[in-house]
N, C-alpha and C positions, 0 to 999 in steps of 0.2 A: 341091629346096625343099619342102616340105609345104605341101599347100593350107590356106591361113587358116582353114578351117572345122575342121580338127583342132584348134582352140583354143577353139573355142565350149562345148565340156562343161568346161572349167576354169573359162571367164570365167562361165558360168552359175552354176558354185557359188562360185566365191572374186569375182567381181565387183562385189559389194557392199560398204559399209562395215563392217558388222558380222560378217561372216563370217569373214574371215582373222584378227580380232581375238579372236573366240570361238574358233574352232580352236588357235590359241596357245597356249588354257591346258591343252590337251591333251596339248602338248608336256611338262611337266613332272606330269601328275596322271593316272594310268590312268584313272580314272571321276571325275567332275564332277556336282556335282548343281546344280538350277537356281537356285537362292538363292544359289550357291558363283559359277556365272556372273555372276550378276547385280550381286554385290558386285565381282567381279572386274574386268569390263567398266567399273562406275563409272556412266556417265550413258543406259544402255542402256534403253528403256521396255520394260516386262514383257511387252507384248503384240508388239514388238518382237522380242524374245528368243524367245517363243513360236513366233512366225512362225518364225525363222531355223532354230531345232530341230527345228520340223516338217521344213520344206524338206530339211535335212541329213538328216534320219533318212528321210523318201521318197527322198533320193537315195543311198543307203545307203553316208553317209559316217561316221553314227553312229548307236548303238542304244541304246534305250530300256530302261531294265530297272528293274520297279516293286520298291520296297520297302516297310518297313511303313507301313500307313498311305496317305494320298496321296502320299508321296514317293517319286522317282524320283531313278535315277542315269544318266546319258550315259556311254557309251564310245566310243572310235574303234571300227570295224570294219577288216577287211583293207584296203579301199579307201581308208577313211580314213586310217589307218597309212601308207599310201603318198603321201598328200597331204605329210605330215612335211617331207620334204627339199625341197620346194617351198617351205613356210613359211620354212623356216629359211634356204633363198636369198633369200626376198624380206627378212628380217629381217637378213641380211648385205648386202644392197645398201643399204636402207635406214639401216643403220649408217654404211656406207662414202660413203655420198651425201648424209645428213643433216647439217646444221652445229647441233654440239652448242651 
């Protein structure tokens, strides 16, 4: 059995309310803009969204790519791509055990 500490890195990234919800939008989109994430997530505060994106970028999960003007796009890094199967399993588990 692996020590409990081996889950720490994953729960540090995925353990808050918004991060898994934001990362799921990268499952269907190669790149996503800030305003798209805000619209897709619904009721997320812009400051919270900004903080989560900075944390994901600092963790090497996403990469920020400047566009024209002050716009930028975010995309998953290889490390972030490796999280997609985890998110898919979380999605499947939620579907299985959440009543419709």
